[in-house]
N, C-alpha and C positions, 0 to 999 in steps of 0.2 A: 349815097350820101351819108347814111347812117354808118357804113363801114369806115369811111374816112373820119368821121367824128369819133368813132370808137378807137381807132388807131391813134388819133391825135390826143385823146385823153389817156391812152394807155402809155404813151412815150414819157410824159412827165412822171407818172407813177413809177415806171420802171427806173427812171434816172434818179429818183429821190434817194435811194440807199446809197448810190455812188456820191452824190453831193453830201449827204450826211457823213459818210465814212471819210470824205476827203479832209475834213478837219482833223481827224486822228492822224493822218499821214503827215500833216504839216508840222505837228509837234515833234520835237526831237527828244527821244527817250534818254533817260538818265542812264549812264553806264552802271551795270551791276557788278558787284564782286561776287564771284562764284566760289564757294567753298565746296570742294569735292572730297567726300569722304565715302566710306563704304555704305554706311546707311543711306546716305543720299543717292548713291548710285543704285542701290537695291530698290529704293522707293521710285526712282525715275524709271528703271526697267519694269517694275511691277505696275506702275501707273500706265505704262504704254501697252504692256501685254494683257492686262486684266480686261479691258473692254473687247479686245479681239478674241480672247478665249471664251468669254461670256456669249459673244455674238455667235461663235461656232457652235456652242452647245445649244443655243436656242434654235439655230438653223437646223441642227441635227434633230431636235425634238419636232420641229414643224415638218421636216422631211419624213420622219417616221410616221407622223400623223397622217400626212398626205399618202404614204405608201398603204397605211392601214385602210384609208378610205377608198383608195383605187384597187385594192386587192381583189375585191369581189369574191372572196372565199378561197382564192387560190392559196394552197398550202406553202409554196415557195415564197410568194410576196408577203404573206402573213409572218412567216419565219424571218424573213428579211427585215420587216418592220420591228418585230420583237427584238431582233438583234440590234437594230439601230436605237431602240429604247434602252436596252441594257447598256450599250456603249455610252449613251448619253448619261445614264446614272452613274457609270464608272468615271466619265469626265467630270461630272459635278463633284464626285467624291474626291477626285485627284485635286480639283480646284480648291476645295475646302481644305484638304491636307496641305497644299502649297501655302495658302494664306495662313494657316495655323503655324506652319514652320517659320514663316517670315515674322509672324507676330511673336513667336517664342524667341527667335533670335534678337528681335528688337528689344523685348523685355530683359533678356540676359545682358545685352550691351547697354542697357539703361539709356536708350535713344528715343 
């Protein structure tokens, strides 16, 4: 009996977001005028790629830490983990340089 009561109380809670978001679907969005220029395109690409690159670097550091923890003193695994940390730092440096270059170009184009 308790399982049935739990499932019956869970169904309305799971359906609540669907009902709440249904009102957004019923409204018709206004058409937008899209102005495409170089700066807007660069911003669009940068805003798409930025979170992916940051996530990859974070995963690389977590992987290097995991390899360090599981190495148990083996020189090959410790060297592999150190190499992963070095490449993670290189990745962060490249990300900072890319962001700096984009900022410099934006400043020079007065955008």
